[in-house]
C-alpha positions as CSV (number, residue, x, y, z in Angstrom):
1,M,0.0,0.0,0.0
2,Y,1.4,3.4,-1.0
3,L,-0.1,5.4,1.9
4,T,0.6,3.9,5.3
5,S,-0.6,5.3,8.6
6,E,3.0,6.3,9.3
7,K,3.2,8.3,6.1
8,K,-0.1,10.0,6.9
9,A,1.1,10.9,10.3
10,E,4.3,12.3,8.8
11,I,2.4,14.5,6.3
12,F,0.1,15.8,9.0
13,A,3.0,16.5,11.4
14,K,4.8,18.4,8.7
15,H,1.9,20.5,7.3
16,G,-0.6,20.5,10.2
17,K,-0.2,21.5,13.8
18,S,0.5,17.9,15.0
19,A,0.4,14.3,13.7
20,Q,-3.0,13.9,15.3
21,D,-4.4,17.1,13.7
22,T,-6.0,15.5,10.7
23,G,-8.7,18.2,10.4
24,S,-6.6,21.2,9.5
25,A,-7.1,22.5,5.9
26,E,-3.3,22.6,5.4
27,G,-2.9,18.9,6.4
28,Q,-5.7,17.8,4.2
29,V,-4.4,19.8,1.2
30,A,-1.0,18.2,1.7
31,L,-2.5,14.7,1.9
32,F,-4.6,15.3,-1.2
33,T,-1.5,16.6,-3.0
34,Y,0.4,13.4,-2.1
35,R,-2.4,11.2,-3.3
36,I,-2.8,13.2,-6.5
37,N,0.9,12.8,-7.3
38,H,0.6,9.1,-6.7
39,L,-2.4,8.7,-9.0
40,T,-0.8,10.9,-11.7
41,G,2.2,8.5,-11.8
42,H,-0.2,5.5,-11.9
43,L,-2.1,7.0,-14.8
44,K,1.1,7.7,-16.8
45,A,1.7,3.9,-16.9
46,N,-2.0,2.9,-17.1
47,H,-3.7,5.4,-19.4
48,K,-6.8,3.3,-19.8
49,D,-7.6,3.1,-16.1
50,F,-10.7,5.3,-16.1
51,N,-11.8,4.6,-12.5
52,T,-8.5,6.0,-11.3
53,E,-8.8,8.9,-13.6
54,R,-12.2,9.7,-12.1
55,S,-10.8,9.5,-8.6
56,L,-8.0,11.8,-9.6
57,V,-10.5,14.4,-10.9
58,K,-12.5,14.2,-7.7
59,L,-9.4,14.6,-5.6
60,V,-8.3,17.7,-7.6
61,G,-11.8,19.2,-7.0
62,K,-11.7,18.5,-3.3
63,R,-8.2,20.1,-3.0
64,K,-9.4,23.1,-5.0
65,A,-12.4,23.6,-2.7
66,L,-10.2,23.5,0.3
67,L,-7.7,25.9,-1.2
68,D,-10.6,28.3,-2.1
69,Y,-11.8,28.0,1.5
70,L,-8.4,28.9,2.8
71,K,-8.1,31.8,0.4
72,K,-11.4,33.2,1.6
73,K,-10.7,32.7,5.3
74,D,-7.0,33.4,5.7
75,I,-4.9,34.5,2.8
76,A,-1.6,34.1,4.7
77,R,-2.3,30.4,5.4
78,Y,-3.3,30.0,1.8
79,R,-0.1,31.6,0.5
80,A,2.0,29.6,2.9
81,I,0.6,26.2,1.9
82,I,0.8,27.1,-1.8
83,A,4.5,28.0,-1.5
84,E,5.3,25.0,0.8
85,L,3.8,22.4,-1.6
86,G,4.9,24.1,-4.8
87,L,1.4,24.5,-6.1
88,R,0.5,27.4,-8.4
89,K,-2.8,29.0,-9.0
């Protein structure tokens, strides 16, 4: 499995307040980004896997919604997570 509980805890510890803080928007965006990168790599090798493609599109939409929420609520947190993850808008 590509996403173990240890990897999740590491992502949330790095981008959230703590490893147990799974509800912060920054932690969720970081987790979605990790999963999106994994699915993108999978689709490069398996271009006819349409179920994975649909899952990827849904994840990108969820991440965009969270980023829009952050942008509306706290622009400083939004800019920090965009710079930290290397995302561009």
